[in-house]
N, C-alpha and C positions, 0 to 999 in steps of 0.2 A: 779438258777432263780425260777427255776418251784415251788421248795418246797417253797418260798416267796409268790406265786399267794395267796391259802388260807388265811395268814395272812394280806396279801397285800387286799383281798377282805374284813375278818372281820374288817380290819382297815379306810377302806372307807366306810363300812356301819355304823359305829359307828360316826366316825366325820361325814356322813352326817344328820346326826342324833341327831347333838348337836349346840352347841352355839357356837362353835367355829371357822369352815371352814368358810361357809358364809359371816358371819360378819367381819372374819378377810382380808378377799379375799376382800370386800367392803372399808373396811379402809383403807389397802393399796393400793388399786386404787384412792380411795379421795386422801390422802394422797400424793401418786405421783404426783396427778393432780395439787395439791395445790403446790409443790415446783416446778413443770416443768411448769406452766404457771405464776411462778413469776419469777423465770427464766428465760424464754421467754421474759417478757413483761419487763426486766432489761436491753436485749439486744436489745429489738425492741421496743423502747422509743414511738413509733410512733403507738404503739397497743394500746395505753391507748388513743388515739384520736377517736379510732372507735367506743367507748362508747357516749349516751347520757350525757351531762352533771347534768342531773337529778337525774342521778343514785348516783354520786359521786362528789358535787361540788368542794368539796377542792382537787385538782390535784398536790398540791406543798409543802403540809405540810403533812409528813410522820408520826407526828404523830396522825393525823386522821384516819390514815389508821389503826398504831398500836392498837389504842382505839376501833376501828371495832373490828378488828379482836380478841383481846383478851376478848371483851364482848360476841361476840357471842360463843367463845369457852368456857366461863365460864356458860353460861344459858345452853348449850349445855348438860354439864357435870351433871349440874342441873337436866336437864329432863332426862337423860341416868338414874338417880338415881330414879325417879319417875316411868321411865319406868319396871325396876327391879324390884321396891317394888311392881307395876301390877302384872308381872309374878311370883312372889313368891308367893301373895295371890292366884292367880287364879290355881297353881299348888299344895298349901297348901289344897283351899278347894275342888280340884278335885279329890286328894288322899282322902280327909275326905270323901266326898259325895258318890263317884262313885267306883273309888279302885286305889289301888295303883299302878297296872300294866298301866294304860292309859297315865303315865305321859311320857311315851316316845313320844304319839303322839303330847302332846306337844310341846316336845321339838324338834319335828321333823318338827312343821307347819313354813313353809314357810317367812309366814307374819312376824312373829317373828323375825325370823333371819334376816330379811330384813329392818324390824325395829331400832333391834339393831346395823346392820351393817351401816345405813345410819346416824343414828345420830351419832356411835363412827368416821364415815369416816367423818363426816362436823367438828367435834373436832381436826382431826387428820390434815385436809385440813388447817386450821385456825393455827396450831400450826406449820405445815409444810412453811404456808406463811409468818409467824411473821417475822424471820432474812429479808426477803426482805423490810422490811420497817423500812428504818434506813436513821440517817441523815449524818453518815460518812462514808466514805470520802466528799459525796457528797447526797443532798437529792434524797431519792426514794419514790414514791408512788406508790404502783401496784394497780392503778385503776380496772383494767381488774379483779387481782386477789381479790379484795374486793368485785366488783361488784359479782362475781362467791359465794364468801362466803355469802353474803346477800339474794342470790337468793336460796341456802341451805338451809341458817336458815328459810325462807317462808316454802321451801318444807317440813322442818321437821316437823315446826308446823302442816302443811296441814297433813302429814303421822301421826302424835301422833292423831288427832283427828280421822282416820281410823284407826289407829290400837285399840283406844279404842272402837270403833264400833264392830272391828274385835273381840276384845276378851269378849266382850258383847256375841256375838254369839257364840264364841267359847266353853265356857261354858256350854253351851247348851246341856243336853242329846242328842236330836236328832243329833246334829250335832258331837257329840263325838262319839256314834255308827255308824253313817254315816261315817265318816272316818274312824272307824277300819274296816268296813264291807269293802267299797273300797281296802283299803290298804289290807286286808285279800282276796280279789279276785284278784287281784292283784298278790299275791302269787301262788295261785293256775291257776293262768295261767301262771304263769312262771315255775311250778314247774311241771306240768299237760298240758303240749302244746299240746296234741294230744285230739279232739274234739270226741264224741261218734258218732258225724255223720258221722264217718270215723270208724267203730269200727274194733276190731283187735283182734286174738286171737292168743297168741302167742304159738311158739308151744314149747310142753312137751319135753324141753332138759332133759335128763338124767343126774344125779348126783350119782357119783362115791362114795358109803359111804364105802366102803372099806378103803379109805385112812385117818389115823389118824389124828383127827386134835388139834393143839395145843392153849391152850389159849393165848390171849394179852391182858395185864391188861390197864386200863389207868392209865398215870402220874401222871393226874391232876383231881382234882375234882372238877365236875361242870356240868352243860346241853351241850348237843351234840346241835349247834346253824345251823352247816352247814357241810356237807358232801360231799367233790369234788369226785363224781362218776367218771368222767374223769382220774383221778389220778390213783385213785384206781383200776381202769381197765388198766391202762396203767401197774401199777408196779405189777399188779398179772399175765399180759400177760409176763411181760420180765422176771418175776422171775418164769414163769411154777406153779403157786400156787391158790388155792383158798380162798379166801378171804370170810367169813362171818360174817356180822354184827349182835351181838348180842343184842343193843341198837337203835333205831332208833331218828329220830330227833325228839328233844325235851326231851328224856328222860334225867333223870340225871345219872352220872355217879359216884360212889367214886373213891377215886384214890385206886389201887390196885384190884378192879373189873373188870371182864374179862367185853373188849371193843368191840373187835373181836377173831374172832377163824381163824388160818390160817392152812390149809393141803396142800400138806404133808406136817408134822412133820419136818423132816429131811432138809427139805426145808428152815426153816426158820431160819436167824440168825438176833444178834441184827440191823445190821444195816438197814436190809430191814423194822424190826420192827418198827425202828425208822422213815422211809420212810412211812412208813402205816399211821403212827399215825399223822404223817404230813399232812394227808388230812383231819383230824379232826380239825374243831374248837368248843372249848369246854372254856364255860365262866360262869361266876357266874348267869347270866340271861339269860331268851328266849330271842328270837329274832324273828323277821318276815323274816328272811333270806329265809327258806324252811319251816318252822314250820307253818303248815296252822291251827293245832288245837290253837295254842296257842290267834291268833286272836278270833277264838270262845273262849274260856276262859277266854278274857278279856270282852266280850259284856254278857257273863253268870254271872259273877263277879259283873257284874251292874245288873243284873236281879235279882238276889239271895239278893243283897242289899235292892234294891227297893219292895220285896215283904214281906221283913222281918218286925217283928210286932212293930220293933224299926223307921221305915221307912214309912213302909205301902204306897206304889206308885205304884198301878198296872199301872198306863198308861206307867212309865217308863218301867217296866215288860214287857206291851205287846210292845211298840217299840222294845227293843231288839228281844222279840220273831219273830217280822217281820223281823229284819235283820238277825236274825240266819236262818230264811227258804231263805231269798236271797242266803245267802252265801251257803246254802245246795245243791240249784239248780243249783248256778255254778259249785259247787262240781262235785254231779251225773250228770254235762253236759260234764264232762272229763273222761276219760280211768286213772287210776290207772298207775302211771309207772311202767316202767318192772323192775320188783325184780331182775332178774336174767338174767345178764348182761353177754354174751359168748365174747371168743376173742381167739380163732377163732370161725368161727360160730360150737353151737353143742358143746362147750367146756365152759362149767361155769366158770367164773372167780370171780366172786362178787355175792354175795345175801344179798340184800337191803331190808328190812321191810320198808314199807310204810302204811300212814293210810287210814284205811279203810273206808266204808262209814260207816258201823255198828258202829265203834270205834267212828266217827266223832259224829254221829246221839246220841249214849250215851251221849258224851262230850256235845252236844248244849241243848239237849232235858231233860235228866232223872232227874237232881238234880232241874230244874223249876219244872217238873212234880210233883216231890215228893213236895216240900214246896208249890206247889202253889194247892195244893188237894181242899182247903178250900175258893177259890177266884174263880168263876166262869167265870171272864172277860176273866182271864190270861188262864183260860182253854179251855174258849171258841177259844180263838186265838190261843193256842197252838193246836188245831186240825185243824184250818181254815192251818196254818201253813204247819202241814203235809200232808192235802187235795191240797194245790198249789203245794207239791215238789213231790207229787205222781201222778199230772197232768202233769206235765211235763219229767215224769220219765216212759221207758217202759218197765224195767227193773222188771221180775214179783217179783224175790225175795227181792228187794227192797220195792214194793207195798206192800208186804205180811207184812215186815218188821215196815213200817209206820201205817198199818192199826191195829197190836199187841200195837203199842206205843198206837194209840188211843184210844183204848179199855182200856188199865193201863189206861187213864187220867179219865177215863169216873169211871172206880172202883175205882179210889183213892176220886174221887169228890162223888160218890153214898156213900161213906163209913161216910162222913160228911155233906152234904148239903139233902135237901129235893127232894123228887123226881118230883115234880113239878118246881125248879131251874133246875135239871138237864134235864129237858125235851129238851129244845132247844139245849145240849151237845148231846143227842141222835141224834138229826134228823141231825144233821152235823155230827155226826160219821156215820151215814147210808149214807150218801153222798159220803164221805172217802173209806167207806164199797161197793161200789156198782162200783168201781173203779179195785177190785179186780173179778177172773173169777168167775160166778153168783154159778157153785156149788160148790166152794170152800168156797166162803162167806156164803152158808147156812148152812155146815156141822161143818165151825166155829164157825156159833152162836150159834150152838146146842152145841156144846162142852162147850162155855164157858158162857152161859146162866144160871142162878141160878136157885135152884130147888124151 
C-alpha cells in the first residue's frame, strides 16, 4: 500500500488537471439524477401534479416528453462541439502566442471543466430519462423529469454565455501570468511551510564520509516531478543506510544515469533499490507538484517571447517581471526546506538538494536582463522588481546579490543606450544600492565605476 502512495499522488495530480475527472463525475451525477427521478416519478405518479401546468401542459402524451428530451439532447451535443472548438482554438492561440508550457494551466481551469461537465451531464440526463417516456404497456409521461431537463437546458444557455466571457478573459496575458504566479505561490507554501518570521539554524550534523557510496541508476528517462521524502527517510532508517539525491526536483534524468547514491555499499540490494526508486515520480513533463522553478520558467518564457523582435511587446514583459518579483518575495519569505533528514537525531539518513534563492533569481531575471538590454522600459521595471524584493528581505547576502544584478542591468543598457536614456535607470539603481550597508555600497561603486 505504501508503495502505491507516490503513484496515487501522481495520478490524482494528473487527473485533477485534465478534462476527465470533474466532467465525468458531473455527467455521472446528472445521469443518475435523470434515471432516478424518472424511476421515482413512475413509481409515484402524484409527483407530476406538484408542477405547474404551464411548465408541461401535456401530461398524458409520452411522445411529447420523448420529443422534448431528444431535442434537448441533440441540441446539447451541438453546443458541446462548439465548446470543444472554442477550447481547441484557445489552446492553440495560447500555445503559439505565449508558451506551450502554459497549456496545463488552461486544462486545469475549473470553469472549463464545469462547462464540459454541465453540458455532457445534461445530455446524459436526457438519455437516461428517455426510456421512462413510453406508450407501452401503459402510457408514462415523466413530467417532473422533463421539467428538470428544460431547466438544465436553460442553465446550459446561461452557462455558455458565462463560458464565452470567461474564455475571453482567460486568454489575456495578465490573467495567464497571474494564474501561474498564484499556483507557484501555492507550491512555495506547500514545499516551504516554515516562514522566515520564525528563523531557525539547523544544527551542523556530521556526515560520515568514510562509508563508500554506490550509485543507483534511474530505470526510466524523464523529469523528477515529486520526491516522497517521508518514504525515503523511513526506508533509509529501516535499512540503516544514507541516501543522497544527485538530482533535484525538476531535473531531467536519462535511464541508466545515477539518480541517487546509497551508503554503505554492502547494505544495498536489488529490493531496497527498487523500494527507494518507488519514492520518485519521474515523467515526460515537469509539473508543479514540488517544482517551484517550473512556475518561474513559464512566466520567463512568456516574457522572452514578448521582448523578442518578432513580437516586440514590452508591456507583456513588464507584467511578467512584476509577477516574478511577487514570486521571489514569497520565496524569500520562507526558509528553504531542510536538506539533511535525520533518523535518529544527528544521524543523517537522506540528503536532498533544493532550489536555492540564487538559483531561482538566476532563472527569474538573468535571461530577461540579457535580452532586454536595449529596452529601457523593461530594464527599469527589472530594477524596480529587484528593489521591491530587497525592501522585503533582511538577508544582507541576498541584498548584495540583488544590487549586483541591478548593476548588471545598468551595464547592459549602457552599452546600447545613450547616457540620457539610462539616467533614470541610474537613479533607480541608486535607490536599490541604498539598501546595502553604506560602506559596502561606496566600496562596491568605486570598484565597478568605469575609468
